[in-house]
A tleap script that builds the chain and sets N, CA, C and O, in Angstrom:
source leaprc.protein.ff14SB
mol = sequence {
  NMET ARG PRO GLU ILE TYR ASP LEU LEU HIE
  ARG LEU GLY VAL THR ALA ASN TYR THR GLY
  PHE PHE GLN THR ALA PHE ALA VAL HIE LEU
  CYS MET ASP ARG PRO GLU ARG LEU LEU LEU
  VAL THR LYS TRP VAL TYR PRO GLU VAL ALA
  ARG ARG TYR ARG THR SER TRP LYS ALA VAL
  GLU ARG ASN ILE ARG THR VAL ASN GLY ILE
  ILE TRP ALA GLN ARG ARG LEU CYS LEU GLU
  GLU LEU ALA GLY TRP GLY ALA LEU TYR LYS
  PRO SER ASN ALA GLN LEU LEU ALA ILE LEU
  THR HIE SER LEU LEU SER GLN GLY PRO SER
  SER PRO ALA ALA HIE GLY PRO GLY ALA GLN
  CYS ARG GLN PRO GLU CVAL
}
set mol.1.N position { 178.532 65.985 87.403 }
set mol.1.CA position { 179.833 66.070 86.744 }
set mol.1.C position { 180.390 67.478 86.955 }
set mol.1.O position { 179.643 68.452 87.047 }
set mol.2.N position { 181.669 67.560 87.028 }
set mol.2.CA position { 182.338 68.838 87.276 }
set mol.2.C position { 182.480 69.618 85.968 }
set mol.2.O position { 183.069 69.111 85.013 }
set mol.3.N position { 181.953 70.837 85.909 }
set mol.3.CA position { 182.000 71.612 84.666 }
set mol.3.C position { 183.424 71.943 84.214 }
set mol.3.O position { 183.663 72.127 83.021 }
set mol.4.N position { 184.365 72.020 85.151 }
set mol.4.CA position { 185.743 72.341 84.767 }
set mol.4.C position { 186.357 71.235 83.904 }
set mol.4.O position { 187.266 71.497 83.117 }
set mol.5.N position { 185.869 70.010 84.049 }
set mol.5.CA position { 186.368 68.920 83.206 }
set mol.5.C position { 185.917 69.142 81.770 }
set mol.5.O position { 186.711 69.024 80.837 }
set mol.6.N position { 184.632 69.464 81.597 }
set mol.6.CA position { 184.112 69.746 80.255 }
set mol.6.C position { 184.845 70.937 79.637 }
set mol.6.O position { 185.203 70.909 78.459 }
set mol.7.N position { 185.064 71.979 80.435 }
set mol.7.CA position { 185.757 73.174 79.937 }
set mol.7.C position { 187.163 72.826 79.446 }
set mol.7.O position { 187.594 73.291 78.391 }
set mol.8.N position { 187.863 72.011 80.215 }
set mol.8.CA position { 189.223 71.623 79.831 }
set mol.8.C position { 189.208 70.828 78.526 }
set mol.8.O position { 190.024 71.084 77.640 }
set mol.9.N position { 188.304 69.883 78.399 }
set mol.9.CA position { 188.220 69.098 77.164 }
set mol.9.C position { 187.897 69.992 75.970 }
set mol.9.O position { 188.448 69.799 74.886 }
set mol.10.N position { 187.010 70.966 76.158 }
set mol.10.CA position { 186.694 71.905 75.079 }
set mol.10.C position { 187.929 72.702 74.671 }
set mol.10.O position { 188.190 72.880 73.482 }
set mol.11.N position { 188.691 73.181 75.657 }
set mol.11.CA position { 189.909 73.943 75.344 }
set mol.11.C position { 190.934 73.084 74.617 }
set mol.11.O position { 191.779 73.595 73.881 }
set mol.12.N position { 190.851 71.775 74.830 }
set mol.12.CA position { 191.783 70.859 74.171 }
set mol.12.C position { 191.267 70.406 72.805 }
set mol.12.O position { 191.886 69.558 72.162 }
set mol.13.N position { 190.145 70.959 72.359 }
set mol.13.CA position { 189.644 70.686 71.019 }
set mol.13.C position { 188.678 69.528 70.898 }
set mol.13.O position { 188.339 69.123 69.787 }
set mol.14.N position { 188.224 68.982 72.031 }
set mol.14.CA position { 187.289 67.852 72.006 }
set mol.14.C position { 185.883 68.390 72.252 }
set mol.14.O position { 185.650 69.136 73.202 }
set mol.15.N position { 184.958 68.005 71.392 }
set mol.15.CA position { 183.584 68.475 71.529 }
set mol.15.C position { 182.661 67.330 71.930 }
set mol.15.O position { 183.025 66.157 71.848 }
set mol.16.N position { 181.464 67.696 72.362 }
set mol.16.CA position { 180.520 66.727 72.915 }
set mol.16.C position { 179.891 65.816 71.863 }
set mol.16.O position { 179.104 64.939 72.217 }
set mol.17.N position { 180.211 65.995 70.597 }
set mol.17.CA position { 179.662 65.094 69.580 }
set mol.17.C position { 180.434 63.778 69.517 }
set mol.17.O position { 180.070 62.889 68.748 }
set mol.18.N position { 181.483 63.642 70.306 }
set mol.18.CA position { 182.220 62.385 70.410 }
set mol.18.C position { 181.756 61.646 71.659 }
set mol.18.O position { 181.674 62.239 72.735 }
set mol.19.N position { 181.453 60.362 71.527 }
set mol.19.CA position { 181.075 59.549 72.677 }
set mol.19.C position { 182.175 59.598 73.727 }
set mol.19.O position { 181.895 59.629 74.925 }
set mol.20.N position { 183.404 59.606 73.286 }
set mol.20.CA position { 184.536 59.637 74.196 }
set mol.20.C position { 184.633 60.897 75.024 }
set mol.20.O position { 185.304 60.901 76.056 }
set mol.21.N position { 183.984 61.967 74.601 }
set mol.21.CA position { 184.002 63.218 75.365 }
set mol.21.C position { 183.456 62.960 76.771 }
set mol.21.O position { 184.104 63.291 77.764 }
set mol.22.N position { 182.263 62.368 76.848 }
set mol.22.CA position { 181.625 62.132 78.132 }
set mol.22.C position { 182.316 61.018 78.909 }
set mol.22.O position { 182.422 61.079 80.134 }
set mol.23.N position { 182.782 60.009 78.196 }
set mol.23.CA position { 183.479 58.915 78.864 }
set mol.23.C position { 184.805 59.381 79.446 }
set mol.23.O position { 185.168 58.993 80.556 }
set mol.24.N position { 185.528 60.207 78.705 }
set mol.24.CA position { 186.787 60.760 79.213 }
set mol.24.C position { 186.523 61.666 80.410 }
set mol.24.O position { 187.245 61.615 81.406 }
set mol.25.N position { 185.488 62.494 80.308 }
set mol.25.CA position { 185.149 63.390 81.420 }
set mol.25.C position { 184.822 62.596 82.683 }
set mol.25.O position { 185.255 62.958 83.777 }
set mol.26.N position { 184.058 61.514 82.532 }
set mol.26.CA position { 183.717 60.699 83.698 }
set mol.26.C position { 184.955 59.994 84.247 }
set mol.26.O position { 185.113 59.872 85.462 }
set mol.27.N position { 185.830 59.533 83.358 }
set mol.27.CA position { 187.073 58.888 83.793 }
set mol.27.C position { 187.930 59.868 84.595 }
set mol.27.O position { 188.491 59.497 85.626 }
set mol.28.N position { 188.033 61.096 84.137 }
set mol.28.CA position { 188.800 62.118 84.865 }
set mol.28.C position { 188.131 62.395 86.210 }
set mol.28.O position { 188.807 62.529 87.230 }
set mol.29.N position { 186.817 62.478 86.208 }
set mol.29.CA position { 186.065 62.691 87.453 }
set mol.29.C position { 186.392 61.591 88.474 }
set mol.29.O position { 186.652 61.878 89.643 }
set mol.30.N position { 186.375 60.336 88.021 }
set mol.30.CA position { 186.704 59.213 88.905 }
set mol.30.C position { 188.126 59.342 89.453 }
set mol.30.O position { 188.368 59.104 90.636 }
set mol.31.N position { 189.058 59.720 88.583 }
set mol.31.CA position { 190.460 59.838 88.995 }
set mol.31.C position { 190.684 61.025 89.921 }
set mol.31.O position { 191.565 60.987 90.780 }
set mol.32.N position { 189.896 62.073 89.752 }
set mol.32.CA position { 190.007 63.209 90.666 }
set mol.32.C position { 189.527 62.817 92.063 }
set mol.32.O position { 190.089 63.254 93.067 }
set mol.33.N position { 188.487 61.993 92.116 }
set mol.33.CA position { 187.969 61.545 93.411 }
set mol.33.C position { 188.928 60.588 94.110 }
set mol.33.O position { 189.092 60.630 95.329 }
set mol.34.N position { 189.557 59.725 93.313 }
set mol.34.CA position { 190.513 58.753 93.875 }
set mol.34.C position { 191.687 58.620 92.912 }
set mol.34.O position { 191.669 57.746 92.045 }
set mol.35.N position { 192.708 59.469 93.045 }
set mol.35.CA position { 193.840 59.462 92.112 }
set mol.35.C position { 194.569 58.118 92.009 }
set mol.35.O position { 195.238 57.863 91.007 }
set mol.36.N position { 194.455 57.266 93.015 }
set mol.36.CA position { 195.116 55.967 92.925 }
set mol.36.C position { 194.528 55.101 91.807 }
set mol.36.O position { 195.138 54.106 91.414 }
set mol.37.N position { 193.375 55.461 91.305 }
set mol.37.CA position { 192.789 54.737 90.160 }
set mol.37.C position { 193.707 54.817 88.937 }
set mol.37.O position { 193.662 53.948 88.067 }
set mol.38.N position { 194.524 55.841 88.875 }
set mol.38.CA position { 195.441 56.001 87.744 }
set mol.38.C position { 196.480 54.882 87.684 }
set mol.38.O position { 197.100 54.662 86.643 }
set mol.39.N position { 196.668 54.185 88.785 }
set mol.39.CA position { 197.643 53.093 88.822 }
set mol.39.C position { 197.198 51.896 87.985 }
set mol.39.O position { 198.025 51.202 87.394 }
set mol.40.N position { 195.891 51.662 87.939 }
set mol.40.CA position { 195.349 50.518 87.195 }
set mol.40.C position { 194.114 50.966 86.402 }
set mol.40.O position { 192.987 50.592 86.727 }
set mol.41.N position { 194.337 51.755 85.380 }
set mol.41.CA position { 193.243 52.328 84.593 }
set mol.41.C position { 192.359 51.241 83.995 }
set mol.41.O position { 191.134 51.352 84.033 }
set mol.42.N position { 192.960 50.198 83.446 }
set mol.42.CA position { 192.194 49.134 82.802 }
set mol.42.C position { 191.307 48.390 83.797 }
set mol.42.O position { 190.225 47.923 83.441 }
set mol.43.N position { 191.753 48.283 85.010 }
set mol.43.CA position { 191.012 47.525 86.031 }
set mol.43.C position { 190.062 48.404 86.836 }
set mol.43.O position { 188.967 47.962 87.183 }
set mol.44.N position { 190.459 49.646 87.141 }
set mol.44.CA position { 189.692 50.479 88.053 }
set mol.44.C position { 188.905 51.610 87.399 }
set mol.44.O position { 187.971 52.134 88.005 }
set mol.45.N position { 189.261 51.995 86.181 }
set mol.45.CA position { 188.576 53.120 85.545 }
set mol.45.C position { 187.677 52.646 84.404 }
set mol.45.O position { 186.475 52.909 84.422 }
set mol.46.N position { 188.234 51.958 83.423 }
set mol.46.CA position { 187.442 51.547 82.262 }
set mol.46.C position { 186.172 50.779 82.637 }
set mol.46.O position { 185.107 51.089 82.104 }
set mol.47.N position { 186.242 49.785 83.537 }
set mol.47.CA position { 185.015 49.052 83.863 }
set mol.47.C position { 183.920 49.928 84.486 }
set mol.47.O position { 182.735 49.746 84.207 }
set mol.48.N position { 184.332 50.874 85.327 }
set mol.48.CA position { 183.339 51.745 85.967 }
set mol.48.C position { 182.705 52.692 84.954 }
set mol.48.O position { 181.501 52.941 85.004 }
set mol.49.N position { 183.507 53.217 84.043 }
set mol.49.CA position { 182.971 54.063 82.979 }
set mol.49.C position { 182.043 53.229 82.086 }
set mol.49.O position { 180.975 53.697 81.691 }
set mol.50.N position { 182.443 52.019 81.777 }
set mol.50.CA position { 181.635 51.135 80.934 }
set mol.50.C position { 180.272 50.851 81.582 }
set mol.50.O position { 179.249 50.848 80.897 }
set mol.51.N position { 180.259 50.617 82.878 }
set mol.51.CA position { 178.983 50.386 83.573 }
set mol.51.C position { 178.079 51.606 83.468 }
set mol.51.O position { 176.882 51.488 83.210 }
set mol.52.N position { 178.663 52.764 83.668 }
set mol.52.CA position { 177.881 54.005 83.632 }
set mol.52.C position { 177.265 54.234 82.251 }
set mol.52.O position { 176.125 54.687 82.143 }
set mol.53.N position { 178.011 53.924 81.210 }
set mol.53.CA position { 177.547 54.191 79.845 }
set mol.53.C position { 177.032 52.939 79.131 }
set mol.53.O position { 176.775 52.958 77.927 }
set mol.54.N position { 176.887 51.864 79.886 }
set mol.54.CA position { 176.324 50.605 79.375 }
set mol.54.C position { 177.003 50.146 78.087 }
set mol.54.O position { 176.373 49.956 77.046 }
set mol.55.N position { 178.296 49.980 78.209 }
set mol.55.CA position { 179.097 49.516 77.091 }
set mol.55.C position { 180.215 48.631 77.642 }
set mol.55.O position { 180.240 48.325 78.834 }
set mol.56.N position { 181.130 48.226 76.778 }
set mol.56.CA position { 182.236 47.378 77.228 }
set mol.56.C position { 183.444 48.244 77.600 }
set mol.56.O position { 183.569 49.389 77.164 }
set mol.57.N position { 184.324 47.669 78.413 }
set mol.57.CA position { 185.534 48.412 78.780 }
set mol.57.C position { 186.404 48.644 77.547 }
set mol.57.O position { 187.126 49.638 77.481 }
set mol.58.N position { 186.344 47.739 76.569 }
set mol.58.CA position { 187.133 47.910 75.346 }
set mol.58.C position { 186.636 49.097 74.536 }
set mol.58.O position { 187.435 49.821 73.941 }
set mol.59.N position { 185.312 49.306 74.509 }
set mol.59.CA position { 184.758 50.471 73.808 }
set mol.59.C position { 185.186 51.761 74.507 }
set mol.59.O position { 185.487 52.757 73.850 }
set mol.60.N position { 185.212 51.740 75.827 }
set mol.60.CA position { 185.660 52.906 76.595 }
set mol.60.C position { 187.114 53.213 76.270 }
set mol.60.O position { 187.471 54.364 76.021 }
set mol.61.N position { 187.946 52.187 76.272 }
set mol.61.CA position { 189.366 52.377 75.962 }
set mol.61.C position { 189.529 52.971 74.571 }
set mol.61.O position { 190.326 53.891 74.383 }
set mol.62.N position { 188.790 52.461 73.596 }
set mol.62.CA position { 188.868 52.961 72.221 }
set mol.62.C position { 188.393 54.416 72.140 }
set mol.62.O position { 189.018 55.235 71.466 }
set mol.63.N position { 187.290 54.738 72.824 }
set mol.63.CA position { 186.751 56.096 72.766 }
set mol.63.C position { 187.681 57.112 73.427 }
set mol.63.O position { 187.821 58.233 72.939 }
set mol.64.N position { 188.311 56.728 74.526 }
set mol.64.CA position { 189.290 57.626 75.159 }
set mol.64.C position { 190.521 57.765 74.271 }
set mol.64.O position { 191.118 58.839 74.204 }
set mol.65.N position { 190.906 56.688 73.591 }
set mol.65.CA position { 192.031 56.752 72.658 }
set mol.65.C position { 191.714 57.715 71.508 }
set mol.65.O position { 192.598 58.431 71.037 }
set mol.66.N position { 190.448 57.733 71.055 }
set mol.66.CA position { 190.031 58.674 70.013 }
set mol.66.C position { 190.161 60.108 70.505 }
set mol.66.O position { 190.671 60.971 69.791 }
set mol.67.N position { 189.696 60.363 71.731 }
set mol.67.CA position { 189.828 61.699 72.326 }
set mol.67.C position { 191.304 62.078 72.419 }
set mol.67.O position { 191.679 63.207 72.105 }
set mol.68.N position { 192.124 61.151 72.843 }
set mol.68.CA position { 193.567 61.371 72.949 }
set mol.68.C position { 194.132 61.778 71.584 }
set mol.68.O position { 194.939 62.704 71.493 }
set mol.69.N position { 193.712 61.094 70.540 }
set mol.69.CA position { 194.186 61.410 69.191 }
set mol.69.C position { 193.758 62.789 68.730 }
set mol.69.O position { 194.528 63.492 68.076 }
set mol.70.N position { 192.542 63.182 69.065 }
set mol.70.CA position { 192.045 64.520 68.702 }
set mol.70.C position { 192.885 65.584 69.394 }
set mol.70.O position { 193.318 66.553 68.770 }
set mol.71.N position { 193.109 65.396 70.677 }
set mol.71.CA position { 193.912 66.368 71.433 }
set mol.71.C position { 195.322 66.432 70.861 }
set mol.71.O position { 195.872 67.520 70.683 }
set mol.72.N position { 195.906 65.284 70.576 }
set mol.72.CA position { 197.271 65.236 70.056 }
set mol.72.C position { 197.355 65.943 68.700 }
set mol.72.O position { 198.323 66.656 68.432 }
set mol.73.N position { 196.358 65.751 67.856 }
set mol.73.CA position { 196.369 66.338 66.516 }
set mol.73.C position { 196.034 67.835 66.519 }
set mol.73.O position { 196.587 68.596 65.725 }
set mol.74.N position { 195.135 68.254 67.407 }
set mol.74.CA position { 194.640 69.625 67.346 }
set mol.74.C position { 195.239 70.573 68.382 }
set mol.74.O position { 195.375 71.768 68.118 }
set mol.75.N position { 195.595 70.059 69.548 }
set mol.75.CA position { 196.074 70.937 70.630 }
set mol.75.C position { 197.275 70.338 71.353 }
set mol.75.O position { 197.348 70.345 72.582 }
set mol.76.N position { 198.199 69.827 70.577 }
set mol.76.CA position { 199.383 69.192 71.165 }
set mol.76.C position { 200.152 70.142 72.077 }
set mol.76.O position { 200.565 69.756 73.170 }
set mol.77.N position { 200.345 71.375 71.634 }
set mol.77.CA position { 201.100 72.333 72.456 }
set mol.77.C position { 200.403 72.592 73.784 }
set mol.77.O position { 201.055 72.727 74.819 }
set mol.78.N position { 199.094 72.661 73.751 }
set mol.78.CA position { 198.333 72.877 74.981 }
set mol.78.C position { 198.486 71.686 75.924 }
set mol.78.O position { 198.652 71.859 77.131 }
set mol.79.N position { 198.430 70.482 75.369 }
set mol.79.CA position { 198.607 69.279 76.182 }
set mol.79.C position { 200.001 69.261 76.806 }
set mol.79.O position { 200.155 68.938 77.984 }
set mol.80.N position { 201.004 69.606 76.020 }
set mol.80.CA position { 202.376 69.649 76.542 }
set mol.80.C position { 202.497 70.697 77.640 }
set mol.80.O position { 203.205 70.493 78.626 }
set mol.81.N position { 201.802 71.822 77.467 }
set mol.81.CA position { 201.805 72.870 78.481 }
set mol.81.C position { 201.186 72.358 79.786 }
set mol.81.O position { 201.714 72.607 80.870 }
set mol.82.N position { 200.073 71.647 79.675 }
set mol.82.CA position { 199.424 71.080 80.864 }
set mol.82.C position { 200.325 70.050 81.537 }
set mol.82.O position { 200.406 69.983 82.764 }
set mol.83.N position { 201.002 69.248 80.712 }
set mol.83.CA position { 201.864 68.187 81.240 }
set mol.83.C position { 203.132 68.759 81.864 }
set mol.83.O position { 203.694 68.166 82.785 }
set mol.84.N position { 203.575 69.892 81.372 }
set mol.84.CA position { 204.804 70.489 81.876 }
set mol.84.C position { 206.048 69.958 81.195 }
set mol.84.O position { 207.163 70.184 81.666 }
set mol.85.N position { 205.868 69.255 80.090 }
set mol.85.CA position { 207.003 68.714 79.344 }
set mol.85.C position { 206.596 68.510 77.891 }
set mol.85.O position { 205.419 68.335 77.575 }
set mol.86.N position { 207.591 68.536 77.022 }
set mol.86.CA position { 207.356 68.259 75.616 }
set mol.86.C position { 207.329 66.762 75.394 }
set mol.86.O position { 208.048 66.013 76.056 }
set mol.87.N position { 206.511 66.335 74.475 }
set mol.87.CA position { 206.379 64.898 74.232 }
set mol.87.C position { 206.752 64.568 72.790 }
set mol.87.O position { 206.347 65.264 71.859 }
set mol.88.N position { 207.516 63.514 72.618 }
set mol.88.CA position { 207.855 63.060 71.274 }
set mol.88.C position { 206.767 62.159 70.707 }
set mol.88.O position { 206.585 62.067 69.493 }
set mol.89.N position { 206.045 61.492 71.611 }
set mol.89.CA position { 205.005 60.550 71.207 }
set mol.89.C position { 203.701 60.884 71.910 }
set mol.89.O position { 203.688 61.452 73.002 }
set mol.90.N position { 202.605 60.518 71.258 }
set mol.90.CA position { 201.297 60.701 71.868 }
set mol.90.C position { 201.267 59.919 73.182 }
set mol.90.O position { 201.707 58.770 73.227 }
set mol.91.N position { 200.748 60.537 74.259 }
set mol.91.CA position { 200.700 59.819 75.533 }
set mol.91.C position { 199.708 58.661 75.480 }
set mol.91.O position { 198.790 58.653 74.660 }
set mol.92.N position { 199.899 57.703 76.346 }
set mol.92.CA position { 198.932 56.610 76.476 }
set mol.92.C position { 197.654 57.185 77.088 }
set mol.92.O position { 197.640 58.318 77.570 }
set mol.93.N position { 196.601 56.404 77.062 }
set mol.93.CA position { 195.360 56.847 77.702 }
set mol.93.C position { 195.570 57.126 79.185 }
set mol.93.O position { 195.076 58.125 79.707 }
set mol.94.N position { 196.294 56.252 79.857 }
set mol.94.CA position { 196.547 56.441 81.286 }
set mol.94.C position { 197.332 57.728 81.525 }
set mol.94.O position { 197.054 58.455 82.479 }
set mol.95.N position { 198.306 58.015 80.669 }
set mol.95.CA position { 199.077 59.253 80.806 }
set mol.95.C position { 198.189 60.472 80.561 }
set mol.95.O position { 198.292 61.471 81.274 }
set mol.96.N position { 197.316 60.393 79.553 }
set mol.96.CA position { 196.395 61.498 79.283 }
set mol.96.C position { 195.504 61.745 80.496 }
set mol.96.O position { 195.352 62.888 80.927 }
set mol.97.N position { 194.922 60.698 81.043 }
set mol.97.CA position { 194.063 60.861 82.218 }
set mol.97.C position { 194.848 61.446 83.390 }
set mol.97.O position { 194.321 62.270 84.138 }
set mol.98.N position { 196.097 61.028 83.555 }
set mol.98.CA position { 196.932 61.563 84.630 }
set mol.98.C position { 197.219 63.048 84.422 }
set mol.98.O position { 197.181 63.826 85.375 }
set mol.99.N position { 197.504 63.440 83.193 }
set mol.99.CA position { 197.767 64.855 82.892 }
set mol.99.C position { 196.534 65.698 83.177 }
set mol.99.O position { 196.627 66.741 83.826 }
set mol.100.N position { 195.381 65.252 82.696 }
set mol.100.CA position { 194.140 66.010 82.894 }
set mol.100.C position { 193.773 66.071 84.372 }
set mol.100.O position { 193.387 67.125 84.877 }
set mol.101.N position { 193.891 64.946 85.062 }
set mol.101.CA position { 193.565 64.889 86.486 }
set mol.101.C position { 194.481 65.810 87.288 }
set mol.101.O position { 194.015 66.599 88.110 }
set mol.102.N position { 195.770 65.705 87.047 }
set mol.102.CA position { 196.724 66.535 87.788 }
set mol.102.C position { 196.490 68.015 87.530 }
set mol.102.O position { 196.527 68.823 88.458 }
set mol.103.N position { 196.249 68.375 86.269 }
set mol.103.CA position { 196.061 69.798 85.962 }
set mol.103.C position { 194.820 70.348 86.656 }
set mol.103.O position { 194.819 71.499 87.093 }
set mol.104.N position { 193.762 69.541 86.763 }
set mol.104.CA position { 192.551 70.008 87.441 }
set mol.104.C position { 192.712 70.013 88.957 }
set mol.104.O position { 192.227 70.926 89.625 }
set mol.105.N position { 193.386 69.010 89.504 }
set mol.105.CA position { 193.590 68.969 90.951 }
set mol.105.C position { 194.546 70.062 91.427 }
set mol.105.O position { 194.419 70.560 92.546 }
set mol.106.N position { 195.498 70.431 90.577 }
set mol.106.CA position { 196.459 71.460 90.975 }
set mol.106.C position { 195.893 72.866 90.815 }
set mol.106.O position { 196.475 73.835 91.301 }
set mol.107.N position { 194.772 72.973 90.140 }
set mol.107.CA position { 194.109 74.265 89.984 }
set mol.107.C position { 193.499 74.649 91.313 }
set mol.107.O position { 192.787 73.859 91.932 }
set mol.108.N position { 193.775 75.846 91.743 }
set mol.108.CA position { 193.229 76.308 93.012 }
set mol.108.C position { 192.957 77.790 92.937 }
set mol.108.O position { 193.202 78.413 91.904 }
set mol.109.N position { 192.458 78.364 94.008 }
set mol.109.CA position { 192.163 79.790 94.008 }
set mol.109.C position { 193.393 80.649 93.767 }
set mol.109.O position { 193.275 81.774 93.281 }
set mol.110.N position { 194.582 80.131 94.103 }
set mol.110.CA position { 195.799 80.912 93.906 }
set mol.110.C position { 196.524 80.514 92.630 }
set mol.110.O position { 197.672 80.902 92.413 }
set mol.111.N position { 195.848 79.735 91.782 }
set mol.111.CA position { 196.459 79.274 90.541 }
set mol.111.C position { 196.780 80.457 89.633 }
set mol.111.O position { 195.966 81.373 89.512 }
set mol.112.N position { 197.963 80.456 88.985 }
set mol.112.CA position { 198.326 81.560 88.119 }
set mol.112.C position { 197.425 81.684 86.903 }
set mol.112.O position { 197.287 82.779 86.359 }
set mol.113.N position { 196.815 80.606 86.465 }
set mol.113.CA position { 195.927 80.655 85.305 }
set mol.113.C position { 194.551 81.111 85.779 }
set mol.113.O position { 193.860 80.391 86.499 }
set mol.114.N position { 194.172 82.295 85.373 }
set mol.114.CA position { 192.940 82.895 85.869 }
set mol.114.C position { 191.692 82.132 85.465 }
set mol.114.O position { 190.689 82.174 86.178 }
set mol.115.N position { 191.731 81.448 84.358 }
set mol.115.CA position { 190.543 80.758 83.868 }
set mol.115.C position { 190.717 79.253 83.854 }
set mol.115.O position { 190.094 78.568 83.042 }
set mol.116.N position { 191.536 78.734 84.719 }
set mol.116.CA position { 191.690 77.291 84.824 }
set mol.116.C position { 192.855 76.779 84.011 }
set mol.116.O position { 193.521 77.540 83.308 }
set mol.117.N position { 193.100 75.479 84.109 }
set mol.117.CA position { 194.236 74.879 83.414 }
set mol.117.C position { 194.053 74.970 81.914 }
set mol.117.O position { 192.960 74.749 81.393 }
set mol.118.N position { 195.106 75.288 81.242 }
set mol.118.CA position { 195.051 75.355 79.781 }
set mol.118.C position { 194.517 76.670 79.263 }
set mol.118.O position { 194.416 76.847 78.049 }
set mol.119.N position { 194.166 77.611 80.147 }
set mol.119.CA position { 193.592 78.873 79.693 }
set mol.119.C position { 194.573 79.655 78.833 }
set mol.119.O position { 194.165 80.420 77.960 }
set mol.120.N position { 195.849 79.466 79.075 }
set mol.120.CA position { 196.856 80.205 78.328 }
set mol.120.C position { 197.290 79.485 77.047 }
set mol.120.O position { 198.155 79.979 76.325 }
set mol.121.N position { 196.705 78.344 76.769 }
set mol.121.CA position { 197.101 77.573 75.578 }
set mol.121.C position { 196.862 78.372 74.317 }
set mol.121.O position { 195.837 79.031 74.144 }
set mol.122.N position { 197.837 78.287 73.455 }
set mol.122.CA position { 197.729 78.987 72.194 }
set mol.122.C position { 196.827 78.222 71.231 }
set mol.122.O position { 196.834 76.991 71.206 }
set mol.123.N position { 196.062 78.949 70.451 }
set mol.123.CA position { 195.227 78.339 69.419 }
set mol.123.C position { 196.116 77.999 68.237 }
set mol.123.O position { 197.112 78.681 67.995 }
set mol.124.N position { 195.768 76.947 67.493 }
set mol.124.CA position { 196.581 76.608 66.328 }
set mol.124.C position { 196.516 77.725 65.286 }
set mol.124.O position { 195.471 78.341 65.079 }
set mol.125.N position { 197.633 77.967 64.650 }
set mol.125.CA position { 197.685 79.023 63.638 }
set mol.125.C position { 197.227 78.487 62.299 }
set mol.125.O position { 197.543 77.362 61.913 }
set mol.126.N position { 196.471 79.325 61.596 }
set mol.126.CA position { 195.930 78.906 60.305 }
set mol.126.C position { 196.683 79.576 59.189 }
set mol.126.O position { 196.378 79.353 58.017 }
savepdb mol mol.pdb
quit
């Protein structure tokens, strides 16, 4: 697994104590390898993640939705920064995977963010 995926999820407020953390990371990994998987997430991503984690595709969808909710609640501004646009509504799972995949694929040696995508995200104020 690519460590930059785990790093990005951590910066977005998702920790490894959620089953969806690893499932989301693997889903992003699959989409990075073949971005066309984003076209049919339910058919091409969820089943493969489910096989890997020996569960159902519905459980995978629910767990990624939980991760999506955590990110939306805790690091919405960071997610919007990664997406490049403000959002009125929480993105769908497919949109979340597309945002994460694109931000990681667009990261390169000449990337302005010295520590990867989302490095400049502001922490929530207390």
